[in-house]
C-alpha positions as a Markdown table, in Angstrom:
| # | Residue | x | y | z |
|---|---|---|---|---|
| 1 | Unk | -35.5 | -48.0 | -33.9 |
| 2 | Unk | -33.8 | -45.4 | -36.1 |
| 3 | Unk | -30.8 | -43.2 | -35.6 |
| 4 | Unk | -33.0 | -40.4 | -34.2 |
| 5 | Unk | -34.3 | -42.7 | -31.4 |
| 6 | Unk | -30.8 | -43.7 | -30.6 |
| 7 | Unk | -29.6 | -40.1 | -30.3 |
| 8 | Unk | -32.5 | -39.2 | -28.0 |
| 9 | Unk | -31.8 | -42.2 | -25.8 |
| 10 | Unk | -28.0 | -41.5 | -25.9 |
| 11 | Unk | -28.7 | -37.9 | -24.8 |
| 12 | Unk | -30.8 | -39.1 | -21.9 |
| 13 | Unk | -28.3 | -41.7 | -20.8 |
| 14 | Unk | -25.2 | -39.6 | -21.1 |
| 15 | Unk | -26.9 | -36.6 | -19.5 |
| 16 | Unk | -27.8 | -38.6 | -16.4 |
| 17 | Unk | -24.3 | -40.1 | -16.3 |
| 18 | Unk | -22.8 | -36.6 | -16.5 |
| 19 | Unk | -25.1 | -35.5 | -13.6 |
| 20 | Unk | -24.0 | -38.5 | -11.5 |
| 21 | Unk | -20.4 | -37.7 | -12.2 |
| 22 | Unk | -20.9 | -34.0 | -11.1 |
| 23 | Unk | -22.7 | -35.1 | -8.0 |
| 24 | Unk | -19.9 | -37.5 | -7.1 |
| 25 | Unk | -17.3 | -34.7 | -7.6 |
| 26 | Unk | -19.5 | -32.5 | -5.4 |
| 27 | Unk | -19.7 | -35.2 | -2.6 |
| 28 | Unk | -16.0 | -35.9 | -2.8 |
| 29 | Unk | -15.2 | -32.2 | -2.5 |
| 30 | Unk | -17.5 | -31.9 | 0.5 |
| 31 | Unk | -15.8 | -34.8 | 2.2 |
| 32 | Unk | -12.3 | -33.4 | 1.5 |
| 33 | Unk | -13.4 | -30.0 | 2.9 |
| 34 | Unk | -14.8 | -31.6 | 6.1 |
| 35 | Unk | -11.6 | -33.6 | 6.5 |
| 36 | Unk | -9.6 | -30.4 | 6.1 |
| 37 | Unk | -11.7 | -28.6 | 8.7 |
| 38 | Unk | -11.5 | -31.4 | 11.2 |
| 39 | Unk | -7.7 | -31.9 | 10.8 |
| 40 | Unk | -5.2 | -30.4 | 13.2 |
| 41 | Unk | -2.2 | -31.2 | 11.0 |
| 42 | Unk | -1.5 | -28.3 | 8.5 |
| 43 | Unk | -0.1 | -30.7 | 5.8 |
| 44 | Unk | -3.2 | -32.8 | 5.8 |
| 45 | Unk | -5.4 | -29.7 | 5.8 |
| 46 | Unk | -3.6 | -28.3 | 2.8 |
| 47 | Unk | -3.8 | -31.6 | 0.9 |
| 48 | Unk | -7.5 | -32.0 | 1.7 |
| 49 | Unk | -8.3 | -28.4 | 0.5 |
| 50 | Unk | -6.3 | -29.1 | -2.7 |
| 51 | Unk | -8.2 | -32.3 | -3.3 |
| 52 | Unk | -11.5 | -30.5 | -2.8 |
| 53 | Unk | -10.4 | -27.7 | -5.2 |
| 54 | Unk | -9.5 | -30.4 | -7.9 |
| 55 | Unk | -13.0 | -32.0 | -7.6 |
| 56 | Unk | -14.8 | -28.7 | -7.8 |
| 57 | Unk | -12.7 | -27.7 | -10.8 |
| 58 | Unk | -13.8 | -30.7 | -12.7 |
| 59 | Unk | -17.4 | -29.4 | -12.7 |
| 60 | Unk | -16.3 | -25.8 | -13.3 |
| 61 | Unk | -14.4 | -26.9 | -16.4 |
| 62 | Unk | -17.6 | -28.2 | -18.1 |
| 63 | Unk | -18.7 | -26.0 | -21.0 |
| 64 | Unk | -21.5 | -24.5 | -19.0 |
| 65 | Unk | -21.2 | -20.8 | -19.8 |
| 66 | Unk | -22.9 | -19.4 | -16.7 |
| 67 | Unk | -21.8 | -22.2 | -14.3 |
| 68 | Unk | -25.4 | -22.9 | -13.6 |
| 69 | Unk | -24.7 | -26.6 | -12.9 |
| 70 | Unk | -22.7 | -25.7 | -9.7 |
| 71 | Unk | -25.8 | -23.9 | -8.3 |
| 72 | Unk | -27.9 | -27.1 | -8.6 |
| 73 | Unk | -25.6 | -29.5 | -6.9 |
| 74 | Unk | -26.4 | -30.7 | -3.4 |
| 75 | Unk | -23.6 | -28.6 | -1.8 |
| 76 | Unk | -25.4 | -25.4 | -3.0 |
| 77 | Unk | -28.8 | -26.4 | -1.5 |
| 78 | Unk | -29.8 | -24.5 | 1.6 |
| 79 | Unk | -29.1 | -26.2 | 4.9 |
| 80 | Unk | -31.5 | -29.1 | 5.5 |
| 81 | Unk | -33.4 | -28.8 | 2.2 |
| 82 | Unk | -33.7 | -31.4 | -0.6 |
| 83 | Unk | -32.6 | -30.6 | -4.1 |
| 84 | Unk | -35.8 | -32.0 | -5.9 |
| 85 | Unk | -36.6 | -29.3 | -8.4 |
| 86 | Unk | -33.0 | -28.3 | -8.8 |
| 87 | Unk | -32.0 | -31.9 | -9.4 |
| 88 | Unk | -34.5 | -32.0 | -12.4 |
| 89 | Unk | -33.0 | -28.7 | -13.6 |
| 90 | Unk | -29.5 | -30.0 | -13.3 |
| 91 | Unk | -30.3 | -33.2 | -15.2 |
| 92 | Unk | -31.9 | -31.1 | -18.0 |
| 93 | Unk | -28.8 | -28.9 | -18.1 |
| 94 | Unk | -26.6 | -31.9 | -18.4 |
| 95 | Unk | -28.7 | -33.2 | -21.2 |
| 96 | Unk | -28.4 | -29.9 | -23.0 |
| 97 | Unk | -24.6 | -30.0 | -22.6 |
| 98 | Unk | -24.5 | -33.5 | -24.0 |
| 99 | Unk | -26.8 | -32.6 | -26.9 |
| 100 | Unk | -24.9 | -29.5 | -27.9 |
| 101 | Unk | -21.3 | -30.8 | -27.4 |
| 102 | Unk | -21.5 | -34.6 | -27.9 |
| 103 | Unk | -24.2 | -35.7 | -30.2 |
| 104 | Unk | -24.1 | -35.9 | -34.0 |
| 105 | Unk | -26.4 | -37.8 | -36.3 |
| 106 | Unk | -27.0 | -38.3 | -39.9 |
| 107 | Unk | -30.4 | -39.2 | -41.4 |
| 108 | Unk | -30.2 | -40.7 | -44.8 |
| 109 | Unk | -33.8 | -41.8 | -45.1 |
| 110 | Unk | -36.1 | -40.6 | -47.9 |
| 111 | Unk | -38.2 | -38.8 | -45.3 |
| 112 | Unk | -35.1 | -36.9 | -44.1 |
| 113 | Unk | -36.6 | -33.6 | -43.0 |
| 114 | Unk | -39.6 | -35.2 | -41.4 |
| 115 | Unk | -37.4 | -37.6 | -39.3 |
| 116 | Unk | -35.1 | -34.7 | -38.5 |
| 117 | Unk | -38.0 | -32.6 | -37.2 |
| 118 | Unk | -39.5 | -35.5 | -35.2 |
| 119 | Unk | -36.2 | -36.1 | -33.4 |
| 120 | Unk | -35.7 | -32.4 | -32.7 |
| 121 | Unk | -39.2 | -32.3 | -31.2 |
| 122 | Unk | -38.5 | -35.4 | -29.2 |
| 123 | Unk | -35.3 | -33.9 | -27.8 |
| 124 | Unk | -37.2 | -30.7 | -26.8 |
| 125 | Unk | -39.9 | -32.7 | -25.1 |
| 126 | Unk | -37.3 | -34.7 | -23.2 |
| 127 | Unk | -36.3 | -31.6 | -21.4 |
| 128 | Unk | -34.1 | -29.7 | -23.8 |
| 129 | Unk | -36.2 | -26.6 | -23.5 |
| 130 | Unk | -35.4 | -24.4 | -26.5 |
| 131 | Unk | -34.1 | -20.8 | -26.1 |
| 132 | Unk | -36.1 | -20.3 | -23.0 |
| 133 | Unk | -33.8 | -22.6 | -21.0 |
| 134 | Unk | -30.6 | -21.5 | -22.6 |
| 135 | Unk | -30.5 | -24.1 | -25.4 |
| 136 | Unk | -29.7 | -22.5 | -28.7 |
| 137 | Unk | -29.1 | -25.8 | -30.5 |
| 138 | Unk | -28.5 | -26.3 | -34.1 |
| 139 | Unk | -31.9 | -28.0 | -34.6 |
| 140 | Unk | -34.0 | -24.8 | -34.5 |
């Protein structure tokens, strides 16, 4: 396994972990909001809303220019609907964020440009849809 395979797998792994972290923040924010709505005590209500705001801000602070990721989280799904397609979109978006902001690789093999092109193609096929999905990466 070469460095290109490692980068593709790292992108997949960290993209999924980023999505899991975003979902966890979303779930914790929902719980805090429900706690605030059910509370009679004003202090508890304020603290719960503050906690929810902090969890939501963690996702908002990601370098997602259009805040698309927030739209694909379970709290944004219409009442009673699953997030199936949007979950796949959210994972692809997280992978793009990881690829653009977190991955760097060097290929020092004699086949340099060929290996580079193969890994770029592999990243695209793994869900990092080129310009059509908002990914203007350095590979193209």
